[in-house]
VEXKOLRO-17751 format. One line per field, with one value per residue (C-alpha): x, y, z; residue in three letters. Coordinates in pm, 1 decimal. Each point is the difference from the previous one (the first is absolute). Example, Ala and Ser with C-alpha at 12.3 -4.5 7.8 and 13.67 -1.06 7.14 Angstrom:
X = (1230.0;137.0)
Y = (-450.0;344.0)
Z = (780.0;-66.0)
rest = (ALA;SER)
END
This chain:
X = (7029.3;201.2;148.8;395.2;124.1;107.9;-372.0;-171.4;264.9;26.7;89.4;-195.8;-294.4;-0.4;218.1;-260.1;22.5;-167.8;250.0;-51.2;197.7;-115.9;152.6;63.4;-19.9;-359.0;-37.4;365.7;77.5;-143.0;-264.0;-64.3;49.4;-266.2;172.6;345.6;-127.0;311.4;-113.6;176.5;-187.8;327.0;73.3;-270.2;223.2;296.2;-212.2;-122.3;326.7;170.1;-244.8;75.8;373.4;15.5;-241.8;246.5;276.2;-196.5;-181.8;-341.0;-280.4;-209.3;-366.1;-164.4;61.0;-101.0;195.3;-253.4;70.1;92.9;76.2;51.2;-128.5;205.6;-125.9;328.5;26.5;295.7;169.4;174.8;65.6;169.7;242.2;98.7;75.3;238.9;376.2;239.4;136.9;-356.2;-99.8;353.0;-93.8;-320.6;70.7;300.9;-252.9;-118.1;261.4;397.8;41.7;345.6;342.3;-68.0;-280.0;145.0;331.4;-278.0;-157.5;357.1;101.6;264.7;151.3;-185.6;134.7;-270.1;-111.8;-13.8;-235.0;-214.2;-53.6;-134.3;-230.9;-113.0;-26.6;-173.3;-269.5;-92.2;14.6;-220.6;-256.9;-9.8;-50.3;-361.3;-59.4;-273.8;154.7;323.3;-211.2;-148.4;261.2;208.4;-329.7;-87.7;348.2;101.8;-312.6;32.7;353.0;-98.5;-310.4;209.6;269.3;-261.3;-181.1;372.1;-114.5;79.2;-204.5;-250.8;-175.6;-234.0;-252.8;63.6;141.2;-197.0;-275.1;-112.3;-275.1;46.7;-239.6;-79.6;-224.0;-141.1;-266.4;185.5;280.8;-272.9;-142.4;324.6;130.2;-325.9;-26.1;351.5;-37.6;-314.7;146.0;-18.0;-351.6;-102.4;193.9;-120.2;345.9;-130.3;-309.0;56.4;276.2;202.2;28.4;128.8;349.7;290.1;-185.8;18.2;-328.3;54.6;336.6;-196.3;-250.2;245.9;220.8;-318.8;-122.9;359.5;-48.0;-112.8;-398.2;107.2;219.5;-26.7;7.2;357.6;92.9;234.2;338.9;37.4;-300.5;-100.8;-213.2;-337.7;22.6;-313.5;-211.0;201.2;94.6;311.3;336.3;-151.1;269.5;64.9;-280.0;-307.7;-277.4;-244.4;-36.9;94.8;-297.4;-231.0;193.5;-26.3;-341.7;-41.4;147.1;-184.8;-314.0;101.5;164.3;-365.2;-216.7;240.1;-11.3;-366.3;-48.8;-194.6;141.6;-215.9;-204.8;108.7;-174.1;192.6;101.5;276.1;356.6;49.6;349.4;-239.3;-171.3;281.3;126.1;-304.0;10.9;-353.8;-16.0;-144.6;307.6;229.2;-114.6;42.9;350.6;163.4;-78.0;99.8;261.8;246.3;-232.9;-233.5;309.3;317.9;344.8;-201.4;-240.9;-186.9;-289.1;-105.1;166.9;312.5;30.6;-63.2;228.4;303.2;-73.6;27.0;301.3;175.7;-151.3;-199.4;-277.8;-245.9;-102.1;-138.9;-135.3;-216.2;-311.7;156.9;119.0;-379.2;9.4;249.2;-229.4)
Y = (10842.2;-268.5;102.3;-45.3;-298.3;257.7;135.5;-331.6;-136.4;298.0;-40.2;305.1;-119.1;-299.5;-324.5;-240.8;-143.1;-260.9;-153.3;-223.1;-151.4;-227.5;-278.4;88.0;-357.8;6.8;-394.1;-78.1;199.4;-286.3;-197.1;-291.0;64.6;-166.8;-57.8;-133.6;-191.5;160.2;128.7;292.5;6.6;13.3;353.7;124.0;-105.6;158.8;347.5;-53.8;-85.8;284.7;222.6;-81.1;8.4;358.4;128.6;-99.3;172.7;316.7;250.5;-129.1;-207.9;-232.9;72.5;-253.4;-224.7;-220.5;-211.6;-70.5;-200.5;292.6;262.8;96.1;267.2;162.9;245.2;179.3;201.4;252.5;22.0;330.6;-2.8;-351.7;108.8;358.6;-228.5;-208.5;123.3;35.0;-339.0;-169.2;198.9;-110.0;-381.6;-5.4;120.8;-246.9;-275.2;56.4;208.7;25.6;338.3;123.9;13.0;256.0;-147.5;-325.1;214.5;160.2;-318.6;-140.3;263.0;167.1;357.7;195.8;373.8;277.1;28.0;-408.5;54.6;253.9;-245.3;-276.0;255.5;82.7;-390.8;-55.7;265.5;-106.6;-375.5;102.1;178.8;-312.3;-256.0;161.0;50.3;-244.9;73.1;-174.1;-255.9;-85.3;14.1;-290.0;-215.4;26.7;-53.7;-308.8;-140.1;67.4;-125.8;-337.8;-46.7;94.7;-245.0;-293.9;63.2;41.1;313.1;366.7;359.8;153.6;-212.5;272.2;188.2;349.7;160.0;-47.0;193.0;177.6;141.2;210.5;-97.8;364.4;-83.6;-320.8;-80.7;-6.2;-229.2;-242.5;-6.7;-77.4;-256.5;-207.1;51.0;-148.9;-270.1;-153.7;4.5;-367.5;-5.8;220.1;-196.4;-344.6;-126.9;-71.3;-2.2;124.4;257.9;-269.5;-202.2;292.9;-105.3;243.8;276.8;243.4;-112.3;-368.3;62.4;199.5;-271.7;-267.8;180.9;90.4;-362.2;-84.2;242.9;-188.7;92.5;218.5;289.6;230.9;-157.5;6.2;160.3;-52.8;161.8;85.2;182.9;332.7;-65.6;110.3;216.7;106.5;314.9;335.1;46.0;138.0;-156.3;-240.6;-195.7;15.7;-174.2;20.0;124.3;-264.1;-275.7;-388.4;-151.5;255.0;14.9;-348.4;-18.8;279.1;-206.7;-315.3;192.2;171.3;-304.7;-221.5;269.7;38.8;-390.9;16.9;274.9;210.6;331.3;268.2;-239.2;-8.6;-275.7;-60.0;281.2;218.2;-52.8;279.6;128.4;93.4;233.8;139.4;96.2;136.0;-202.4;-89.6;-382.7;39.5;203.8;-256.3;-293.8;175.9;189.3;-337.9;-146.5;309.9;191.2;17.9;98.8;228.8;208.1;156.6;99.0;192.6;-162.9;137.0;167.7;320.9;221.9;-194.3;12.9;362.7;69.3;-188.2;160.6;344.7;-116.6;-93.8;312.3;-177.0;205.7;-260.1;-313.2;-284.5;-300.2;207.2;-152.7;-371.9;121.1;51.4;-390.3;21.5;247.0)
Z = (-2579.8;162.4;321.0;46.5;276.1;202.6;48.2;7.2;335.1;207.1;392.8;71.4;-167.3;173.3;101.1;-122.7;-369.5;-210.5;-269.0;-259.1;-281.6;-279.8;-216.6;-380.5;-42.1;130.3;88.7;53.7;351.8;238.0;-123.2;-247.0;-357.9;-153.0;-339.4;111.6;297.9;218.5;332.1;136.1;328.3;225.1;-133.9;273.6;262.9;-179.2;27.4;347.8;148.1;-180.2;117.9;334.5;6.0;-158.0;262.2;278.5;-197.1;-104.1;228.4;-137.9;167.7;-172.8;75.3;-245.5;-310.4;-234.1;-316.5;-281.1;-273.3;-249.9;265.5;346.9;277.2;312.0;198.7;137.7;306.5;-13.2;366.3;-25.1;362.1;17.4;-278.1;152.2;302.1;-148.2;74.9;-312.6;58.7;1.3;-328.9;-156.2;132.3;-151.5;-311.2;-3.3;25.6;-328.5;-181.6;-26.7;135.6;-95.6;132.9;270.9;160.9;84.4;132.6;198.5;159.0;22.0;228.2;-231.0;82.9;-242.9;-95.1;36.5;-374.3;-40.0;321.1;-156.7;-317.6;242.1;153.3;-346.5;-85.6;330.4;-70.3;-342.6;78.1;320.8;-245.9;-239.5;289.6;48.7;-375.8;-158.1;-302.1;86.9;194.8;-317.2;-192.8;175.8;37.2;-365.8;-122.9;202.9;-121.8;-333.9;-6.8;142.4;-246.4;-295.7;102.2;65.7;-332.9;-183.9;-137.2;-1.1;-5.0;178.4;284.9;159.2;-224.5;130.1;277.9;298.7;99.4;345.0;163.5;275.0;285.5;177.7;305.5;189.2;-205.3;-284.0;155.4;143.4;-330.7;-189.1;237.1;-2.1;-393.4;-22.0;272.4;-200.6;-338.7;-12.4;97.0;-280.2;-245.3;131.2;113.1;365.1;200.3;296.3;99.0;254.0;-366.5;-199.1;-70.2;-15.4;200.1;290.8;151.3;-10.8;158.2;271.6;44.4;43.3;229.4;239.7;-33.8;170.1;278.2;353.4;64.6;343.0;-158.8;-265.1;-398.1;-100.8;-309.4;-290.6;79.4;-344.8;-78.6;159.8;272.8;102.1;291.4;75.9;23.8;56.0;359.7;209.0;1.3;-270.4;-216.8;-362.6;-224.4;-207.4;212.7;20.5;208.0;-121.5;110.3;-151.5;-352.9;-5.8;71.4;-282.6;-241.0;77.9;-48.3;-341.1;-148.1;58.8;-174.4;-269.1;-52.9;34.9;-268.2;241.1;-71.1;156.1;160.5;404.3;155.7;313.2;259.7;-117.6;162.7;262.4;-161.6;-301.2;287.5;170.3;-337.7;-112.8;-335.0;-193.6;-30.4;-325.7;-129.6;205.4;-190.4;-362.0;85.5;133.6;-325.8;-233.9;224.9;-308.0;-289.5;214.2;178.2;-156.1;149.5;317.4;204.4;272.8;94.9;-190.4;313.7;-19.0;-399.2;3.2;259.1;-150.4;-382.9;204.0;170.0;-361.1;-180.6;-207.1;-207.8;-62.9;250.0;-188.2;142.8;250.5;-140.1;110.3;328.5;98.4;49.4;265.9;174.2)
rest = (MET;PRO;ARG;SER;ARG;LYS;SER;GLN;ILE;ALA;LEU;GLU;ALA;THR;PRO;PHE;TYR;HIS;CYS;THR;SER;ARG;CYS;VAL;ARG;ARG;ALA;PHE;LEU;CYS;GLY;ARG;ASP;GLU;TYR;SER;GLY;ASN;ASP;TYR;GLU;HIS;ARG;ARG;GLY;TRP;ILE;GLU;GLN;ARG;MET;LYS;ALA;LEU;ALA;SER;VAL;TYR;ALA;LEU;ASP;ILE;CYS;ALA;TYR;ALA;VAL;MET;SER;ASP;HIS;TYR;HIS;ILE;VAL;LEU;HIS;ILE;ASN;ALA;GLU;LYS;ALA;ASN;ALA;TRP;SER;ASP;THR;GLU;VAL;ILE;GLN;HIS;TRP;HIS;THR;LEU;TYR;ALA;GLY;ASN;PHE;LEU;SER;HIS;GLU;TYR;LEU;ALA;GLY;LYS;ASP;LEU;TYR;ASP;ALA;GLN;LEU;LYS;VAL;VAL;SER;GLU;LEU;VAL;THR;GLU;TRP;ARG;GLU;ARG;LEU;MET;SER;ILE;GLY;TRP;PHE;MET;ARG;ALA;LEU;ASN;GLU;ASP;ILE;ALA;ARG;GLN;ALA;ASN;ALA;GLU;ASP;CYS;CYS;THR;GLY;ARG;PHE;TRP;GLU;THR;ARG;PHE;LYS;SER;GLN;ALA;LEU;LEU;ASP;ALA;LYS;ALA;LEU;ALA;THR;CYS;ILE;ALA;TYR;VAL;ASP;LEU;ASN;PRO;ILE;ARG;ALA;GLN;MET;ALA;GLU;THR;PRO;GLU;THR;SER;GLU;PHE;THR;SER;VAL;LYS;GLU;ARG;ILE;ALA;THR;ALA;GLN;SER;THR;PRO;LYS;SER;SER;GLU;PRO;HIS;GLN;PRO;LYS;ALA;LEU;PHE;PRO;PHE;VAL;GLY;TYR;ALA;ARG;GLN;ASP;MET;PRO;ALA;GLY;LEU;LEU;PHE;ARG;LEU;GLN;ASP;TYR;LEU;GLU;LEU;VAL;ASP;TRP;THR;GLY;ARG;HIS;ILE;ARG;ASN;ASP;LYS;ARG;GLY;ILE;ILE;ALA;GLU;PRO;MET;PRO;PRO;ILE;LEU;GLU;ARG;LEU;ASN;ILE;ASP;ALA;ASP;HIS;TRP;ILE;TYR;ASN;THR;GLN;HIS;PHE;GLU;SER;GLN;PHE;LYS;SER;LEU;VAL;GLY;THR;VAL;GLN;SER;ILE;LYS;THR;LYS;PHE;GLN;GLN;PHE;GLY;TYR;GLN;ARG;THR;PRO;GLY;LEU;GLY;LEU;ALA;ASP;LEU;LEU;ALA)
END
């Protein structure tokens, strides 16, 4: 039985989520239409730019993304700490960046004197908008509606542009997160749209590699400002970010991409990247999972223990998917 969207995206379960949206008109999202000859490749740029623009407004961080010919992937981090640190004025300013607000919110920003009853209404609005500004549902709606309007206008048509509501998977632990990010970044290589990660257009891994390559050799590799950074392994007083080293991750993606391209699933001919050892992930399972992540795992992705803990927390009687979770053990 399908679970509600609320149970699929819950901050108490995890702040990390993998989301996908697929176009109802399949080949006409971003690629070239073989029948008409029309080229829609520029729409991939629309999606990439809109993602980043929305991330600068919402309290959501982009961990990874890949824009394909008929769908896109994005891994998001709900940054509740950032949202809760915003003042009421900052919340209203962020909301007004995308939405009209109302008379009272504009009067409040203008510094006008408001009655107590009016201030109470503003306070209630701020509470509601703060929640929405760290909502993946609101983020995905703002992203998909904008792209649909642009595409329909360009195609001179109306109607649905996206196949269904976006799909999401909760990433419960470091193993699930690392596997999913690599799966997303390697999408163009699996689809034979690119030979290497650094030539994978409209992906987070290409952006990270390009930024790192522009860094002087004597300093720590720079990271894209629009992406949630890699901050290394857990330690005291560490900044917010992904709990891996950028160098380790790029090495892992390069290694994985070469095995995918060479059709060597299950045959590990080269030394395994240290990050797999640190995360205690079997190399054969890693190669398989980074090719079949979406089809293998359902809405909750993690080790057996992670999934059992969350299902108990949500009060579910059954815990499906535990057999597949062994692949992350």
